[in-house]
C-alpha positions in Angstrom: 216.7 31.9 35.7 215.0 32.4 39.2 212.2 35.1 38.5 210.8 35.4 42.0 212.1 38.8 43.4 214.1 39.4 40.3 214.2 42.9 38.6 213.9 42.8 34.8 214.1 45.7 32.1 211.9 45.5 29.3 213.1 47.6 26.1 210.4 47.9 23.6 207.8 49.7 21.7 204.2 50.5 21.8 203.5 46.8 22.5 205.9 46.9 25.7 204.2 50.2 26.6 200.9 48.6 26.7 199.0 49.8 23.7 196.0 47.3 23.3 195.7 46.4 26.8 192.9 47.7 28.6 195.1 49.2 31.5 198.7 49.1 32.6 197.9 46.1 34.9 197.0 44.0 31.8 200.0 44.8 29.6 202.4 41.8 29.3 205.2 43.3 31.6 202.8 43.7 34.4 201.1 40.3 33.9 204.6 38.6 33.9 205.7 40.4 37.0 202.5 39.5 38.8 202.2 35.8 37.8 206.0 35.0 38.0 206.6 37.2 41.1 208.8 39.6 39.9 210.2 42.1 42.5 210.2 44.8 39.6 209.3 45.0 35.8 211.2 47.9 34.3 209.0 49.3 31.5 211.1 50.9 29.1 208.4 50.8 26.2 208.1 53.9 23.9 205.2 53.7 21.3 206.5 54.0 17.7 210.1 53.6 18.5 212.5 51.7 16.5 215.8 49.8 17.1 217.6 51.6 14.4 218.3 55.5 14.3 216.4 57.4 11.6 217.6 59.4 8.8 215.8 62.3 10.2 215.8 62.5 14.1 213.3 65.0 15.7 212.7 65.5 19.4 209.6 63.2 19.4 209.9 60.4 22.0 209.3 57.9 19.1 212.7 58.9 17.6 214.6 58.0 20.5 215.7 54.6 19.3 216.5 51.6 21.3 220.3 52.1 20.9 220.1 55.6 22.8 217.6 54.5 25.4 219.5 51.2 26.6 221.8 53.5 28.2 219.1 55.0 30.5 217.9 51.6 31.9 218.4 50.1 35.2 222.2 48.8 34.9 221.5 46.7 38.3 218.8 44.7 36.6 218.9 40.9 36.9 217.8 40.4 33.2 216.9 42.3 30.1 214.3 41.6 27.3 214.3 43.6 24.1 211.1 43.3 22.1 211.3 45.3 18.8 211.8 45.5 15.2 208.2 45.9 14.1 208.3 49.6 13.5 211.7 49.4 11.8 209.5 47.6 9.4 206.2 49.6 9.5 207.5 53.2 9.5 211.3 53.1 9.6 213.5 54.9 7.2 216.9 53.5 8.2 218.5 51.0 5.5 219.1 47.4 6.4 222.7 47.8 5.9 224.9 44.7 6.1 226.4 42.3 8.9 229.5 44.3 9.1 228.0 47.3 10.0 228.4 48.4 13.7 226.8 51.9 14.0 223.0 52.4 14.7 222.1 54.2 11.5 221.1 50.8 9.8 219.3 48.0 11.0 222.1 45.6 10.9 224.4 48.0 12.6 221.8 49.0 15.3 221.2 45.3 16.2 225.1 45.2 16.7 225.4 48.2 18.6 222.4 47.3 20.7 223.3 43.9 21.4 226.8 44.6 22.1 226.1 47.3 24.4 223.7 44.9 26.4 226.1 42.3 26.6 228.7 44.6 28.2 226.5 46.3 30.5 224.9 43.1 31.7 227.6 40.6 31.3 226.6 37.1 32.6 222.9 38.0 33.1 220.2 37.0 30.7 219.7 39.3 27.8 216.7 38.1 25.7 215.9 39.3 22.2 212.2 38.7 21.3 211.5 38.6 17.4 208.3 40.9 16.3 204.9 39.6 16.3 203.2 38.8 13.0 201.2 41.8 11.7 198.8 42.7 9.0 200.6 43.6 5.6 203.9 42.2 6.8 204.8 40.8 3.6 204.4 44.1 1.7 207.4 46.4 2.4 205.5 49.3 0.5 202.7 48.9 2.8 201.7 50.9 6.0 203.0 54.2 4.6 206.6 52.9 4.5 208.8 55.9 3.2 211.4 53.4 1.7 210.8 49.9 0.1 213.1 47.9 2.4 212.1 44.5 3.3 209.2 42.2 4.7 209.0 42.0 8.5 210.5 38.6 8.1 213.7 39.8 7.1 213.9 42.0 10.0 213.2 39.0 12.2 216.0 37.2 10.5 218.4 40.0 11.2 217.7 40.1 14.7 218.2 36.6 15.1 221.4 36.3 13.0 223.0 39.1 15.2 221.8 37.4 18.5 223.3 34.3 17.3 226.6 36.3 17.0 226.6 37.5 20.7 225.3 34.2 22.1 222.2 35.8 23.2 218.8 33.8 23.5 216.1 34.6 21.2 212.5 34.1 22.2 211.1 33.7 18.6 207.6 35.2 19.2 207.0 35.6 15.4 207.0 31.6 15.5 205.6 30.7 18.8 203.3 33.7 20.1 200.2 31.9 18.7 198.9 35.4 17.6 198.3 35.5 13.9 196.1 38.3 12.7 195.6 37.0 9.2 193.0 34.6 10.9 189.9 36.4 11.7 189.0 34.6 15.0 192.5 35.0 16.4 192.7 38.8 15.4 189.2 39.4 17.0 190.4 37.7 20.1 194.2 38.5 20.3 195.1 41.5 18.2 191.9 43.4 17.0 193.8 46.2 15.1 196.2 43.7 13.4 199.2 44.6 15.3 198.6 45.4 19.2 197.6 42.6 21.6 194.5 42.6 23.3 194.5 41.7 27.3 194.1 38.2 26.0 197.2 38.8 23.8 199.2 40.6 26.2 198.6 37.5 28.7 199.9 35.0 26.2 202.9 36.8 25.4 203.6 37.0 29.3 203.3 33.4 29.6 205.6 32.7 26.6 208.1 35.1 28.0 208.2 33.9 31.5 208.4 30.4 30.6 211.3 31.2 28.4 213.2 33.2 31.1 212.5 30.4 33.6 214.5 27.9 31.4 217.6 30.2 31.0 
C-alpha cells in the first residue's frame, strides 16, 4: 500500500485515543502519519470502549462499541486499522459466544459484525485487524475487576485472528510482534509504565510496526 498522501481510519480504544502518550502528536496514529506521509490519520479511538456490545449499555462514550462506531467513520478513506479487544477482556461483560454468532452482543458475533461491515464498506481496500498488546494480569479472567469469568486475553486474540481469517483480512499480531511485554520490568518502565498503555516510546514502536505492515499490503 502506498502510504504517502493516504487517508487511514484508526478505530480503537484508549491506546488509539492516545492514553500514555505525553501529547496527541506522540500517539501512534500521529507518529505514523508524520513518519509515513499520510494525508490524514482519522482517529476514532474512545477510551474504555470495547468491540462487543455490553449487556447493559449506558450513555457513556465507552459504551459506544466498535460495531456502532464503524458506521460513523470516513467512508472514503484509503484503509482502515482496527486495534481493540483489550477492554473486552479487561472489563467487558459480553460472553465469548461461538463462531456461528453474527450479532454484536457476543465477542464472536461482534467480530463477525464488525469485520463483515468493514469488508462491505471498504471493499478492495486494506482493512487491518491488530491484536491487543500484552498486559498485566492477562492470564487471569478474574483479574482487573472483571464482572464475569470469561477467558484470558490470549483467547480474545485468537478469536480476532480466527474471524479475520474467515473474511480474508490481514492481521497485525501486535500480541506477538510489538516488542512490548510489561511483565519485563525494564520493558514496562520504558514502554508501558502502567502495564497497559504505551509511553511515547511505546507509541512510536507501534507506529513503526503498523506503518511497515501497511506498506507491505
